[in-house]
C-alpha positions in Angstrom: 0.0 0.0 0.0 1.3 3.4 -0.9 1.8 5.9 1.8 0.9 9.6 1.2 2.3 12.5 3.0 1.0 16.1 2.8 3.5 18.9 2.5 1.8 22.3 3.1 3.4 25.0 1.0 2.7 28.6 -0.1 -0.6 29.9 1.4 -2.9 26.9 1.1 -1.3 24.4 -1.4 -0.5 20.8 -0.7 2.2 18.8 -2.4 1.6 15.1 -2.0 4.5 12.8 -1.5 3.5 9.3 -2.5 5.8 6.7 -1.1 6.4 3.0 -1.5 7.9 1.6 1.7 9.1 -1.5 0.0 11.1 0.1 -2.8 11.8 3.4 -1.2 10.5 5.3 -4.3 8.7 8.5 -3.8 6.7 10.7 -6.2 6.0 14.4 -5.6 2.6 15.4 -6.9 2.2 19.1 -8.0 5.3 20.6 -6.4 4.7 24.3 -6.2 8.1 25.0 -4.8 11.1 22.8 -4.4 12.8 23.5 -1.0 10.0 22.5 1.4 9.4 19.3 -0.7 13.1 18.4 -0.6 13.2 19.2 3.1 10.2 17.0 3.9 11.6 14.1 1.9 14.9 14.3 3.7 13.2 14.7 7.1 11.2 11.5 6.5 14.0 9.5 4.9 12.3 9.5 1.5 14.0 9.2 -1.9 12.4 11.4 -4.6 12.2 9.5 -7.9 9.3 11.1 -9.8 7.3 14.3 -10.2 3.7 14.2 -11.3 1.8 17.4 -12.4 -2.0 17.6 -12.9 -1.9 20.9 -14.8 0.3 23.8 -15.8 -0.3 26.5 -13.2 2.9 27.5 -11.5 1.6 26.8 -8.0 1.6 23.2 -9.2 4.7 23.1 -11.3 7.0 25.7 -10.0 9.3 23.3 -8.2 9.8 20.9 -11.1 13.1 22.0 -12.4 14.8 22.4 -9.0 13.6 19.0 -7.9 14.8 17.4 -11.1 18.2 19.1 -10.7 18.5 17.9 -7.1 17.2 14.4 -7.5 17.2 13.4 -11.2 13.4 12.8 -10.9 11.7 12.8 -14.3 8.6 15.0 -14.8 5.4 13.3 -15.8 2.7 15.8 -16.8 0.1 16.9 -19.4 1.5 18.7 -22.4 0.4 22.1 -21.1 2.9 21.9 -18.2 5.7 22.6 -20.8 4.7 26.2 -20.4 6.5 26.1 -17.1 9.1 23.4 -17.3 10.5 20.6 -19.5 8.3 17.5 -19.3 10.0 14.1 -19.6 6.8 12.2 -20.3 3.7 13.8 -21.6 0.5 12.0 -20.6 -3.2 12.2 -21.5 -6.5 10.2 -21.2 -6.0 6.4 -20.9 -2.2 6.5 -20.4 -0.9 4.3 -17.7 2.0 5.4 -15.5 4.1 3.4 -13.1 4.4 5.3 -9.8 6.4 3.9 -6.9 5.6 0.3 -7.9 1.9 1.1 -8.5 0.0 1.9 -11.6 -2.1 5.0 -12.2 -4.4 5.6 -15.2 -4.6 9.1 -16.5 -7.9 10.9 -16.9 -8.4 14.1 -18.9 -10.5 16.4 -16.7 -10.4 19.8 -18.5 -12.1 23.1 -17.4 -9.9 24.6 -14.7 -7.2 24.4 -17.4 -7.7 23.0 -20.9 -5.2 20.1 -20.4 -5.8 19.2 -16.7 -5.4 15.5 -15.8 -6.0 13.3 -12.8 -4.1 10.2 -11.8 -6.3 7.4 -10.6 -4.7 4.5 -8.7 -7.5 1.9 -9.0 -5.9 -0.8 -6.8 -4.8 1.7 -4.1 -8.3 3.4 -4.1 -7.0 6.9 -4.5 -7.1 9.7 -7.1 -5.1 12.9 -7.4 -7.3 15.6 -8.9 -5.3 18.8 -8.7 -7.6 21.8 -8.8 -10.6 20.1 -10.5 -12.5 18.8 -7.4 -11.9 20.1 -3.9 -13.4 18.8 -0.7 -17.0 20.2 -0.9 -16.1 22.3 -3.9 -14.6 22.5 -7.4 -12.1 24.6 -9.3 -12.8 27.8 -11.2 -13.5 27.6 -14.9 -10.4 29.3 -16.2 -10.0 27.4 -19.5 -13.2 25.4 -20.0 -16.9 25.2 -19.6 -19.4 24.4 -16.9 -20.5 21.4 -19.0 -16.9 20.0 -18.9 -16.5 20.6 -15.2 -19.9 19.1 -14.3 -18.9 16.0 -16.3 -15.7 15.8 -14.3 -17.7 15.9 -11.1 -19.9 13.1 -12.2 -16.9 11.0 -13.4 -15.1 11.3 -10.1 -18.3 10.8 -8.1 -18.9 7.5 -10.0 -15.9 5.9 -8.4 -16.3 3.5 -5.4 -17.3 5.2 -2.1 -14.0 4.5 -0.4 -11.7 6.1 -3.0 -9.6 8.8 -1.4 -9.5 12.1 -3.3 -6.3 14.2 -3.0 -6.9 17.8 -3.9 -4.4 20.6 -4.5 -5.6 23.2 -1.9 -6.9 23.6 1.7 -10.2 25.2 0.7 -12.6 23.0 2.7 -13.7 25.4 5.3 -14.7 28.1 2.8 -16.3 25.4 0.6 -18.3 24.0 3.5 -19.7 27.4 4.3 -20.8 27.8 0.7 -22.2 24.3 0.7 -24.4 25.1 3.7 -25.6 28.2 1.8 -26.4 26.1 -1.2 -28.1 23.3 0.7 -29.3 24.8 4.1 -31.4 21.8 5.0 -28.6 19.2 4.2 -27.7 17.9 7.7 -24.7 16.0 6.3 -23.3 19.4 5.2 -24.0 21.0 8.5 -22.3 18.2 10.4 -19.3 18.2 8.1 -18.9 22.0 8.5 -18.7 21.5 12.3 -16.1 18.8 11.8 -14.0 20.9 9.4 -14.1 23.9 11.7 -12.8 21.6 14.5 -10.0 20.3 12.4 -8.9 23.8 11.2 -9.1 25.2 14.8 -6.8 22.4 15.8 -4.4 23.2 13.0 -5.1 19.9 11.2 -5.6 19.4 7.5 -9.0 18.3 6.0 -7.7 16.1 3.2 -8.0 13.6 1.7 -11.7 13.4 1.2 -13.6 10.4 -0.1 -16.0 9.8 -2.9 -18.8 9.0 -0.4 -18.2 12.3 1.5 -18.4 14.3 -1.8 -21.5 12.6 -3.0 -23.2 13.5 0.3 -21.9 17.1 0.8 -20.4 18.6 -2.3 -23.1 20.9 -4.0 -21.2 20.7 -7.3 -21.4 16.9 -7.4 -25.0 17.1 -6.3 -26.1 19.6 -9.0 -29.0 18.4 -11.0 -27.5 19.2 -14.4 -24.8 21.4 -16.0 -27.1 24.4 -15.9 -27.6 24.0 -12.2 -23.8 23.5 -11.8 -23.1 26.7 -13.7 -25.5 28.6 -11.4 -23.7 27.3 -8.3 -20.3 28.0 -9.7 -21.3 31.6 -10.5 -22.7 32.0 -7.0 -19.5 30.6 -5.4 -17.4 33.0 -7.4 -19.0 35.9 -5.6 -19.8 34.2 -2.2 -18.3 35.8 0.9 
């Protein structure tokens, strides 16, 4: 079983270190910056051997070159990531990637960016979704449509209940507050908001989430259709 370690960086980003205890191999998923990632790997006795990017935004790719220079780790990413750094293997829908002795299948999940991908580890029951789905939320539509993002929500939500979802940011508290605004009579949302508030007050992270939790409490997953999704996304953009 792969182990996953969160490395908080910048204001609210997470870099995920995915580690195989047997081989010692470790992949850094979406390294915004290099130094904290290299430090975390060293502090935990981990050997960085790969970098995975979900999309091109610099807060997910900015550490690529320095990590490769320090460790020799190849960069695996969608083609759009070449805007920021050299990519050693470009991946897209249906590609399979060997990561720390496990296999991930690549999904195209555009809308936040046009070339955004996810890495789904079927046997390990986990998926890295970057800035497409967040706990109780979804990414902004910078380079795509509401129809695309709604399709992404449904695709991720169709996975088994216990699949763990690793997102790129700690947005859960703000998302939970919006979710209660969107569904004021949803008791699961109200209870989850209380739990998230307790975690954040204790200085703890709220991720990963699970497919079951998102089906029950994420208004963007629970939207009735793409039009309803678009309405919610527009409301969230101006929600305070």
